[in-house]
N, C-alpha and C positions, 0 to 999 in steps of 0.2 A: 504494499500499499502506499503510496505516495505521502510525502511529509506533510503535505497540503491538507490533504485526507483525513488525516488524523485531527486536524484543526476544524475542519469542517463538522465531523462525526462528534465531537466533543470530547475523542480521545487523543490526548497530547504526543502521547507516544506509548509503545508498548509497555515501559516499566512504568508509566504512571497508570496505565487503566490496570496493569496486575497489583499494583498498590492499593487501588481504590477497591478492586476486588477483595483483598485481604481486609480493608477499612471497613468496608459497609456492615459486616454482620456484627462487627462489635460497636455499632454506632451508641452512643450515650446520650440522654439527654441530660440537661441541665440538674444536676442532682445537688443534694446537700453529702456532706462528707460522711463516708459509710465506713465504721469501725471495723465491719464484719470482712474487708479487704485485707488480706495478709499485707504486712508491708515488706516482708522477704518471702519469695516463691522462687524455691530453689528445687532443681530435678535432682536424681540420684548422680548423674552424670556432673552436674556442676558441684555437688557436695563434695564428691570425690576430687574434684580439680582444686579446690579450696582446703585440701586436707582436713575437712570438716566431717569426714568419715571414717571409721574404721571397722571391717566386717571381719567374722568367722565363720566357717561352714567345715563340715568335715569332709575334708577332700576324698577321705578312702571309703566314704560311704557310697553304696549303690544307688540308694533314694536318699530324699531329703529328709533331715533329721529330725524335724516337728521339736523343734526347740520350744517348748511352752511354759517351761518354770526354771526360774534364776534364783540364785541365795547368794547376795552380795554382803562380804565380809570387808566393813570399811576399813577396819584397824590393820588387817593383814593384806590387804589389797588382791584378795582374788575374789574371782567371780565364778560359781559353782551353775552348771547348766546341765539340766536333764534334757535328754532327747531320747532318740528311738536305739534302744538296745546300750545305750551309754551313758555316762555321766562325766561331765567334762569339767577339770579346773584351768579356766583361763585368768591371764594377767590382765588385772581391771586398767591397768595403763597402757597395754598394749594387746591388743584382742588377738593380732596373728602369732602372738606365744601362748602355745598350748602348755601350759605347765604340765599337765596329767591328764590321764583319762582312762576312765574302767568300762571294760565289756561286760556288761550286765544282760545276756540274753534270757528270752522265756526257755523254760524246758521243754523240749521236741515233743514229749508226749501232750504238751499244753497246746504248742503251735499245730500239731497234726488235730487235735480234736478241733481248734479255733476253724482252722481251714474246712474239715468235714460239716460244720456247723453251718457253712455257708458265707464265712465272713472272708473279706479279702486278705490275700497271704502279707500284701506289702503295706497296707492302711489300718490294719487291726491284729493281725495275728503276729505281734512283736511284742517285746516288753518295753511299753513308753513310760519313763518314768515320769510321774505326774505330781509329786511331793518330795520337797527336800524344807527340811524345818531344824533348824539349831536344837541339840538334845542339850549339849555342855560346850565347854571350849574345845574338846577335842573331837566330838563326835557329831555327826549330823545323821537325822532319821530319813530314811530314803524310801519311798514307797513308788510301784510300777504295776501297769496292767497287767504283765506277766500272758498276753495272750487270750484274753478274758479268763485270767485267773490270777487275780491281783497278788501281790507279795511285797514284803517290807523286810527290812533290815538298816543295819547301821553302816555307815561310812567313817572309817577313822583317819582322821587328819593329822594324827601325832602331836608331838608337843613342840616341835621345831618351828616357831614362826617364819623365819627367813627361808627354810626348805620345807615346806608342807608335802607330807606323806598323802596318799590316796590311795585307802585299801578297804576293799570291800570285806565285809565280815559275812562270809557266807555261811558260817556256822550258827549265826542269830537269824536267818531267814525265817521269816513267819508268815502267816496269812495275813493277805490284805483286806479281807473281808471286813467293810463296815471302815475301814481306814480309807481307801482308793476303789473308785470304780472300775467296773470291769472294762468298758470302753473306752476306748481312748480319745474319743470325742464328746463324752458326757461333762457339762458342767460340773465342777463340784469345788468344795471349799474342805481345809483342815487347817486347824490350828493346835500346836503343841505348847502346853504350859500345864507347869507344875508336873509333869510327868505323866501327864493324862493325855489322849489326842480327841479333841473335839471335832468330828468331822459330818458334812452334809453331804452323802452319797448312796446311792442304792447299793443293794446287797444281793442282786441276782444278775443271772447272765442275760435277761432281757431288759434290765432294768428298769422295771415295772415297782418294783419294792422298793423307793427311797424314803430315808429315814435322817436324823439329826443322831446321831452316836458319841457316846462316849465310852473311849476303852483305853486302859492302861498298856505303856508299852516299855515299862521298865522291869516289869515282873512278867511271868510264864503263864499267870492267871487269864482265863478267856472270858472272866467277868464283866459284863459290859452293860449300857444302859442307853435306851433309845426313845424315839416316839413311837406312838403306837401305828403299827401295820395295816395298812388299808382302810384308814380312817380319813376321810377327805376333808373333816372339820381340824383335823391336826395338820396334815399336808395334804395339798392336792396337784401331783404332776408338778411336783417343784423344780427349778433349776436354780443351783445355788450358785453364788458369787462372790460370797467373803465372809469372814467371821474374824472376830477381834474379843480379846479379853481385856474388860473394862471394870475398874474398880468403882464401886458405888458409893462407898464411905471410907473412912480410914480402917474400918473393921475388916480383917480378911473373909470373915462370916459372911460378907455381903458381896464378894465378887462376884461377877457375874462372865457369861461368854454370851456374844451378840453373833446372832447370825443374818446375812442380809440376802435374798433371795427372791425370786418371782415365781407365781403359781395360776393354775387357773383359779379364779374368785369364785367361791360359793355363794358369796352375794348375789352374784348376775344371776340370770335365768339361764335354765337348760339351754334355750336357742340362741340366746346369745352369749357365748362365752368369752368372759374377758379375761386379760392378763393382768393381775395385780402384784405389785412390789410390796414387800414386806420385810420388817425388823422384826425379830424372834428373840428371846432371851433363854439362858437357863442359868440356875445357881450351882456355882461349882460343887460345894458341897451335898446337891441334890443325891440323894442315894435310892431313890423310888418307893415307895409306899411298903405297905405291909400284904394287903390283899387284892385291892383292885388294879393298883399300879405298880406291880412288881416287875423290876428291870424296867418300869417305864419313868419318863420324868414326870415329876409332880409340880415341877416350878414353871415347865413350858407356858409360853404366854407370844402371843404375835400380834403385830398391829400393821395398818398399811400406812406404806411409804407414799405421799402425795407430791408430785412434781409436775406441776399444771400453769398454764397461763390465762389469767381472768380474761374474759370476753364480754361483751356488751347482754345484757338480760341474763346475766348469770350463767354463761353456756362457757363453761372452762376448754381450753384445748389441754387435753391429759397428753403426758409422756408415761405411760405406763409400765415399759418393759425395762427392767434395770438392768445394765449392763456390765458394771463396774463399779467398787466402792473403794475409797481410800480415807484413811484416818489420819488425819493432822494432828500429831501431837502438839498440846501446849505446855505452860508452865506447870498447870494442873493436871495431873494423871487421870484425875476423875472425869475431865470434862474436855476430851479431845473435839475438834470440829471433824464432821463425816461429809465427805464429798462424795456425790453420787453422779454417774452418768446414766442416762436414761435416754429410749428410743420410744417411737411412737408405731404401732402396728396399723395405722389409720390408712386405710384406702384412697384417702381425700389427698394427703401430702405424705411426704416423707422427713421427717424431722428429728433430732436429737436436742439433749438438753442438759445442762450441769446443775445439780439443784444441792444446796449447802446445808446441814441439820446441826444442831446444836444438843448437845445430851441432855439439857434441861429439857426441851421437848419431847425428847424420846421417852424420858422418864416420867413426863407428865400424860404422856398416852397411857403408860402403863399403869399409872397409878388413878387414871380415869375410870368411868364406867365399862363394862363387861358388854358384850354383844352375845344374841341370843335368838333361837328361833321361837316365834309362837302365835296365835292367833290362829283364824280359822282358813287363812290361806299359806299359814307356816312361814312368815316371811321374818327377816333379820331386824332386829329390833335393840333399843337398848334395853338393856336390864336393869331394872328397878326395884328388884326383890331384896330381900334381906342377903347379905353378904356375910358368908362365916368367918370365924375368928379361928386363927391367925388369917389375914386377908390373903386370898389365894394368889401364890408367884412370889409371896415372901420368902428371904432365904430364911433358914433354922438358925437360930444362935441362942447359945447357952447365957449368953451375957443380957442378951436383952429380954428371952423367957426361958428359964430354968426346964419348964416344963415341956419343951420342944426343942431339945438338943438336935435332933435330927430329923429328916422329912417322915421319917417311920413314924415319929411321934405325933405327926399331924394326926387331927381327928378323923374319922371314916366321913364326916361332912364336908370336911375341905377336900379330900380325895374324891369323893361324888361329883362336888361342883367342879372341879378341874378337869374331870373325863369329859365334859359337856361345854367349857366354857374357857376356851383358847384363846380365842379373839376377843382384842379390844373394842370397844364402839369408837372411839375419838381416832383419827388418823394422825400420823406426824408431817408436820407441813413445815417447808422450808422456813429459813431465815427470810426476813421480810416477805414471806408468802409468796414468792416468785423465784423463777430460775435464775442463776446468776450468770447463764451463757446459753443461748440457743443457735442452732444452725436448721434453717427450715430449707428443704428441695435444694440441699446441698446433694453434688456427686457422690456422698460417702456418708457414712452414720459412725459416731463417736462410740469407741469400744472400749478403750482403756484411759487410766487418766493416774498422774501422779502429781503431786503438790510439792511446790517450794517455797517456802518462808525465806525473803529477799531482803535484806537488808539495804535501802537507799540512803541516799543524802537527805530526803526530806519523808521519810519513814521507812514504815515495812509495808511488803506488798507479797500476795500470794498470785505465784506464776502457777498457771495450768498448763500440763504436757499431757495432750491427749494424743491416743494413737485410734487410728482409723480402720475399717474393714477394706480399704484398699491401701495399705501400706503408708499413711502419711502419719507424719506428728505434725501437731499444731502447737504451738506456744502461745498463750492468753495469759495477758495480764488483768487484775482485777484492780480497778482503781476507785476508791470510797468516794462518794461525792456527799454534798449537803442532802438532808432530809431522807437518811439512810438510802440515798441512791448509790448505784454503781456504775461505772462505765468500763466496757470490757474491749480491750483491744487487742486483734490479733496481730501477734508480732513476727510469727514465721509461720509458713508452711512447706514441711521438707519434706520431698517423695523419697521415702527410706527404702520401702519393698513394694514389689507389686503384689504381694499378698498380705492378707488380713495380719495385724500387728497383735499376738497371742499375749506377750507379758512385757511389763515396763518396770524398771528399778532406777531409782534416782541415786546417786551419790554426790552429797553437799559437800564432801571432803575434798574431791577430786573433780568437782564442778563439771561430772559426766551423766548422761543419761544413757541407759543400756536398754534396747528392746528387742526383740525377739520374734520372728515369724515360723513358718512351717519350714522354711529354706537357710535361714542365717541368723545369726545374731550381730547387733551394730552398737557401735559406742559415737555417740553424738556430745560435741561440748555444749555446755549450757547457753553459749554465748557466740555470736557471728558478729561484734561491733564495727569491725573495720568494713563490714560490707554495707552500711546504712548511708555511708558517704563520707567525703574528705574534708566536710566544714563542721565548724562547731553548732550551725544552725540544724544540719542533716542528723548529727547524733542526738542533739536535745528534742527535737522533733517525733525523733523515733519512739521515744519515752519506754525504754527497756530498762527497768531496774537493772541489770547485770552491766548496763553499758553507762561510761559517762566521758565526756571530755577533757584530757589532759592538758591541752594546750596544745596541743601537735595532732593528735589524731584521736579516732572514738575508740575506745580501749576498755576492756574489763575492769569493772569497777570493784574494790577492794575496803570495806570500810576500815578505819584506821582512826586512831586521833590525830596522827601528824598533818599537819597541817600543808596543802599543797593546792595546785591549781587543778582543780577540777570541777566541770559544769554539768549539772545532770538536772532534770526538773521532770520527774515521771507524772505528778499531778497535774500538772497544766501544760506541759510542752511549750512553755514560751521561750524562746530564743532571746527575745529582747532584754528578757531579766538574767541571761545567763552568758550571753554573747557579746563579744566586744566587736567594733567596725563593722556593723550591720546598718549602715546608712542608705540611703537611697542610691543603689547601684543599675537603676532603669537606664541613666544616662550612659552607663559602661556596655550596654548591650548595643553589639552591633545592627543598625537599621538597613537590614537588605533590600533590595529594590526587586519586585518582583513584576512581571509582565502577565498578563491575562489578556484572553481575545474577548471580545463582546458575545453575550450568546453561549459561552461555553463555561467550561468545568476550570476552578484553580483549586490547588492544594496547600495549606499553609501549615508545615508542622511543627507540633509542640508537644513534648513527653517531658512530664515531671519525674522526678527522680523516685518521687515517692508515689504508688499506687493511690495513697490513701488523701493526697491532695486534690481539694478541687479547682479545676482549669477555668479561667474565665477571661475571656475574649472583649477586649473594648477597641472601637473603631472610632476614628476621626476624620471624616470626611474632607476631602481636598477643599482649601480655600474655607476652611470652618475651625473656629476655637472648640466647637462644642461636641462632646465624645458621648457614646453610647454603649450599653453592654448589649454585645450579641448573644441571642438564644436560640436554639433550633426551631427550624420552621420551614417552609415550601423549600426554599432556596439555601437555607442554611442550615449545614448539619456538623453537629458537634461530636467528634468521635476522640476515640483514646490516643490516639496519634496526633491529631491536630484539628483545624478547621477546613470544612470542603465548602466552597461556592458554586453551587451547581450552575447556575446561569446568571453570568455576570452582564452589569450595566455598566453605564458611565457613573452611577451613585454610590456604586462599590469601589470607587476610588478613592484610595486615603490611605491613612497609617493605623496598622493593625498592631494591639499589644497584647501578649498571651502572659498571664499571670498566674502562678500558682498560690492556692490559699491552705492553709492548715490550722485551725483555731485563731488566734489573733496573728498570725505571722503570715505575710505574703510576699512574693519577690518575682521580679519579671524576669520570664525566661526566653521570651522571644520578641523581636520588632520587626515589622515589613512595611513596606511601602509599595502598595499595589497600584501599578499603573494600568489601566485598561485601554487596549488598541480597540479603535473601532474597527468595526466586523470587515467594510468596505476594503481596508487597506490591507486586508489578509487576502481578499478576494481577488484583489487587483494584481497581487504578486505573481510576478512572470516564473514559470516552471520550464526549464529545459533540459535536455537531454547531454549528456557528455558524447562527444564524438571518440574521446581516447577510449579505444578497444579494451585497455589493461584495466580501466573501471568495469568493465564486464556488462555495460548495459543498465547499468543501476539510474536512478533519477538522482538529481540534486539540484538544490537551487541555485540559480545564478545571481539574484540581488533579494534580500529579504528584509523587510523593515523591522523583524523582530530579533535581529542578529545577537543583542543582548540578553533575549529572554533567560531567566534562571529557572532550572525545574527543581523544586523543592524536593529533597528526598532523593535526588540522583547525584548524589556525590559532588553537587557543587558545579557540575559540569553544565555549559550553557546547551541550550537545544542542536547547534549546530556540532557542539563536540562531542555530544552523545549521537547524532545520526550519524558523525564520521566513523565512530566507534561500528556503530552497526552496518555502514558501508565497507568497514574495512574487514570485517568479520564476512562479510557476503563476497566480497573480492577473493579472500584467500579462499574461502569454498570453492569458486567459481574456476582460482588457479589450480585447485586440487583437482577439480573434475577434468579440467583440460588436460592435466599431466597424466590422469588416470586414462582417458580417452586415447591421449597420443602413446601410451606406453601399449594399450591394447593393440590399437593398428601397427605398433612395430612388431609386436609378439605375434600377430597374425600375419604378417609378411613375411617374418622369418620362417615362419612354419609353412607357408606357401612355397618358400624357396627351397624347403628341404624337400618338399613333396614332389617338386619338379627337380630336384637333383639329388637322388639319394645318394648316400655313402659310396656305395660300387660303381656309379654310373660317373663318367666322365663327365667335367663342364663341357658344354657346348660353348 
């Protein structure tokens, strides 16, 4: 196509046409600043190139390792990872260095039985290590699925801190039933405390009989205690998520273990089965009842965990499915903060949320009214009858009541009440009665969570590290505001894996995050300050508690009493109060002259360094002192990469300024002077064809009135320079074709000569 025809059709040149095709799908209207856009968005390749990602996987394994469980020792610097038929000890500073590994396969007879039962040999019939819990300073308690025959034992780490051993105690292998699931795919939880293992798991091959168990791991006794089997009032198709030991008072008699899970709600009708999230608790000193609750919990209670967004008319949007739980410790061991990741199973939209709960609200729900069924339609209602003494769910204590030294001393009335009243009427609502963070219709779901309490120059901030079902890690900071409001900002979105994240561990001592998937284990530093920008304003606007401006670069912030030059403002992100020499630099921005043809399109490029910035275009018409802000309309499109003027007229001539706005800070990024060329000047331009055969018959302009036209986004080339490059490539192509044809004709002539003059025939 001739160059002038690009102008007539509105397609200035092939590169600009290609550029517009890329830009138009990403067109955005004039919008307010959106905190849910990540400030840094890095692919796996970019993470590797910036030395921000270290990976481990077993090169000798025939299939992926399925690394679902990790145990980090902050003091000794090792990371234990449970995988398929193996336990690995890694150097937490260098994941490429494997300190040692244990081969712990399933028994051959169990593997064969698993295969004959119809299970997959690679993904089911192996020993998938699902549990690693510290037992003491030298031993770790470990459990694996054992090809649908769970087993547990101890791992001896030795006494040498600098050179830890890794030895499996084969002589101590015991049954893992009630401690570890049969299936490698079944969600479960377990917590080892005071020599007892509290586990939420199933105890049969089919996974139908799920319960909350307590079993001893330091004796040969098989005595255990559990929830009632096949009773949906206790547990109804549960999926366990997490468990923690939390003291209630200063008395050890009040210590409890809390379980977090989701289950099919018995409150919902049979036609509309809903999933509800729960928190349950049991007393550590619960030994069951005398008659009706022998080997059954006599202090088991559960309450609903609510995570919802209030809507108009009382219609709330609920995130009912608990995905992960994290306990953030505080100075008071009795009152940690509970973070939960939830998702929704709604068919209308796809969403995830993070809700935060206080132990005070959880205890209030368990101290409130009970729920039970009554009435002609047998509906769940609040129980308003007499509650027996001692209150059901209370831990026995000789100090408080000498008549009730253990749960076996509870009256039969209490035991009878507990058999039918496990559920509380009041739900547990999050702090401020709303989620801390939500993601609606994102291309992923949040699955895992760890939280880091970070000291910054202007206070403490909780930073959330969230794992997704497509292998990403989000870093989100929660900033408290006035009137109990909070502001959440996604600082990073890192593509670590291509498969779901299965486990996360955070090391505050080494400032590192460890994440695992079915394929590998990765180590990520908690900060990438240098990527925010090279100016003080960029570092300040990032609002990352891990980062501060030290006078030269954006670098990791370390709280210290020493006074030094460092600038950080997480709460407001105000560079004016932190950075010097931020005067008006708009005059320093080069004014580029751009030419556009009347009734055609012109694109002005402007890309802010931060995707969280709002871009505004200000236009000052030619021969006028007045200015106006440009908004998207019929002939004006604001894109992520700049301003597209679709149909230019003489009124579009003037000076265009692109400014980026974040909070109270703004700066000019680009300035253009657009000069509009009347259409008749281009139409009357003469186009002649070169007679030089070396050009190859290409069309070239002999005299153009738009010789100095600059195409924005084409590396600063003028139109003629760019088209000369196109013609040069075409000329080289034509030369290669002529050379090839000449060679083919030459080879054909030589072949004809050989046929006419064979080797044994004399030349004539």
